[in-house]
N, C-alpha and C positions, 0 to 999 in steps of 0.2 A: 565777688556774692551769687549764693548755689542759687538752681532754682528750679521749682515746684511744674512740676506737669501733671496735666492733668490728663489721660486717657480713654473717654468714651466712648465705648460700643452705639448704634444710633437707636435701630426698630428692637424697641423693649425697652428702652431708657429713656432716650429723646420723643421717640413719638412710636403710639399704638402699633405694635407688629402686627402681620393680616399673616394669622395662622393659617400653611398651606400655599400662601401666594405671598407676590411681590409688590413694593411700593414701585412701582414701574409709571408715575405721571404725578405733578402735583396736589391733582388733586384729591390721591388719597392720600398723604398726608399730613397723618392729623398726630400733635404734639397729643405726649403724654402729658395728662393733668398734676400744673405744675412742674415740667420741665425746664420750664421757661425760665420763672422766677430760680431752681436750683442754677440755671445755668450761672444767671447772674452773681446769687450767692457765692459759686468756685468762684468765682474770678479773684474775689475780696484772700483768698485764700492760696491761688494756683497762678503762677506766672504768664502759663501756657494751658488752652485747653485746646485739645487737638480730636478730632472723631475717625475710627476707626474703623470701618467696616465691610464685612463681605461682599458681595454684591453678584452672588455669585444670579443671577436673574442677568445678568448681558452674559456670563456664558451660556446658556440655556437659548440666548435668544429671544428672550422677553420680553428686550428691552434692550434699549440700546445707550453707550456715555454719552451721549448727549438725554435725553431723556433721564438718568440720572442727574446729571448738570443742572436739570431744569428745576429737579428732587432736593437738591442742598439749595442754588439757590433761592429756593421757596426758605426752605428752615432758615438758612444765613437770614435774608434779611427782614424775617418775623422777629427771630432772637433778635436781630440788630434794631431796629426800629422800636423794643424795649426796655432798650439800652445795654446789649446781654454783647458777650462776643466769643465767637470759636473762631480761634487762628490759623488753623486750618482742616478740610475732609483730605483721610483718605480711604480710598476704598479696593478694595481685590475683585476682580471682575469672573474669576476661573472658580471652574467647578471643585467643590469639596470634592471628590473622586481624581485630581491632578495634583493634589498633594501642592498646590505654589508655594514659593518663599513666600509670594504676599500675602497669603488665605492664614489667618487665625484659626488653630495656636499658635500657625510660625512668626519670626518675628518682625517680617519686613516691610510691613508697615509703620512699626515704629522704629527700624532704621529708618524708612524716607522721610520721618517726623526726625528724625535727629541729624538728617544730612540737611534736611531746610533747619531745624532751629542747634545748630551745634554746641546750643548750650547745656540742651535735654539733658540730666543727670537721670534716669532710669531707674537709681536705686532712692529715691527722693522722687518718683512717681508713683501716681494711682489709677488703677485702670479698677472700668467701673463697666460691666458689661452685668445680662443677662442668660450668662452659658455656657455652659464647661471648657471652652475654645477659648472666651475673653478671660477664665481667671485664668489654661496655662498657659494663654499670652503674658500677663500680667507677672506669672512665676514665673516664666521663663527668663523672667528679660531681668529677676528682682523688684521684684514691683509691688507697692499694695495691691492687695484687691478685695474689688467690695459686688460681693453678686446683687441685681436686686433679681429679685423674686417674681417678676412680668413671665415668667418661662417657666408653669409647675415640671413640666416634663425636667427642664433642665435643674430645679432646686434638688430635687432627692441625688441625684448625680455628680452635682457642684460639692452636694458636701458630704462627700466622701474627699474633694480635697483637700487642701489647706486653707480655704480661705480665708480673710482675714478679720470678716465682718460680712455681716449680710443685714436687706433692710426692703422697705415694699416698695419704696421706689427711688429716683433720684433725688427728690425733692428732701423722703425722707433722712436722707442722708444727710448731704451738705445741711441741714436743720443740725445735723450734732457739731460741723465744723467748728464756731466759732466756743465749744467745749471743751476743745481739744489743745 
């Protein structure tokens, strides 16, 4: 039996993006309206849901791995409290200038996910994100791509790519899954 996997970016998809800043502590983490409901709905259509997030605030020494872990624990706990589930969170702490294998659009976090969950098949997976790097990440791995239009400066750039679909929010996209 094949395994469908949903790859989710975090900032601007699950939580409200802080323009020009980083979510450095749990108190700064605010869910995008409807994102928890969207994750719950998505679970009916995907065997795995994983978060893949670039977190260069660590590389800039604005936060630590422990700080990020606390933010992610809050996210996971609140999703679980509402009946949802994220199977794993992968992050890349490197600066964009380093072009690390783990940093989207490079495939490192997807390869980590596959090492953790060997049944993942990228061609049967979907990448949902709000940036060009998210869309390139998905495309390079043969995934379907869904652009969330929460990041206006990225929407125009991403529209130059062959994005499979675009929605205003994660919830707007998951509301269409029953129709597919």
